[in-house]
N, C-alpha and C positions, 0 to 999 in steps of 0.2 A: 505494500498499500504506499501510495506517496506521500510525502511528508506535506502538510496545509503550506508552511513558508515557502519551499520549493514551488508547489504548485502556484503561489502569488507573483515568485520571481519569475516563471515562466510566462504567466498572462500579463503581466506588466512588461517584459521585454519584448512580446509579441505586440502588444500596444504602441510601444515607444518605437518599433520597427515600422509601423503602420503610418504612424504620425510623421516620421521622418519622409516616407513617400509621399504623403500628402503634401506637406510642407516644400518639397523640392520641386515642384511644377510652378509654370507661371499661371497669373491671374490675368485674363481679360475681362475687362470691364465694358458693358455695352451700356446705351441710355436710349431714350424713346426714339432719337434720330436714327438709330441703328436698324430699326426695324424693316423688314423686306430684305436686308442684307445677307449675304453666306460669309460666315467666317470659318478660320481653320484653327484648331489647336491641336495640342497634342496629347497622348495618352498621361493621366498624371496632372493635368493643366486643371485650373478652376474657371468657370466662367461665371461671372457675376452680371446681373442685370438688375441697373438701378432706374426705377421708374417712380414718375411723381404719384403721390397717394396721400390720403387722409383719411385714416381708419374712423375718425368721428362720423363721418357721413355714411357709412356702412359698406362703402364700396372698398373692395381690396382685389388685390391681383391674384388669380388663380391659374394653376397649369392647367391647359386645356389639352394639350398634345406634348408628347415627349417619347423617345424612344429609350426606355429605361435600361435598356441591354449595353447602350453606347454611353449614356449620360446618367449619373446618379444624382438625385435632388438632394439638396444639402440643406443648410439651414437658412432661415429666411429671417430678416431684421427690419425694423423701420427706424428711421432718423428724422427727427422732428426739425423743421428750419428754426424753430425758435422754442423758448420754454413754456409760451402762452398757450394756454388750454384750448383746444381744437383748433390748433393751426396745423397748418399741411406740412406736407416733407417727402421723404422717400420711401420706397419699398425695396428693399434688395434682396434678389432670388440668387441662391447658389447654385451650381451644378459641377460634378467632379466629371470630368472624361475619364471612364474607366476601360474600354476597349474601342479600337479602332473601328470607325464606321459614319454613319450619318444619321443626324438627328433633326427633326423640325421641331423647335422648341416654339408652342403658342401660348401666351397667356392672354387671359382676358380680365378686364376691370369691371368688375359686376357687384351686385349684392346677392349673398347667397341665398336671400328669402325669396328674391323674386325670379322665381325659376322660370318664368314664360316671357321674361324680358331680354331684347338682345344685350349685349355688352354695350357698356359706355364707350369703351375703347379695347382696341385689340394690339399687341404687340406679337412680333412672328420673326425667327431669325433660322435660317438653315446653318447648323454647325457640322462641320467635318472633322473628325476626330482621326488624326494619323499616328503611326506607332511612337 
């Protein structure tokens, strides 16, 4: 039977190795003006999409299309323009390139509770992932 401390060391080492791989890639940042474009990144790179948003209105950016075998959806964040309550800012969607291939990333800006309404805005980019 394996010692608990040894198991913890092995798990920590595996996690650290994964973190180094994630941090070793480049980050490509896209904004609203990049919608409709085609971009190229490498396996291990991160794609950040930064779009205007204001969650107090009920609208948010949601992933509508993604080839999850080529791009893995990561953490999303919101950065306010000011500290004033209700002020707008930017929503940041992150994706990690995991295998060579192509993915259309389509985001829609809508209210989740308005299911039968078309999105207020869309963002779409074609991502080519190289080795």
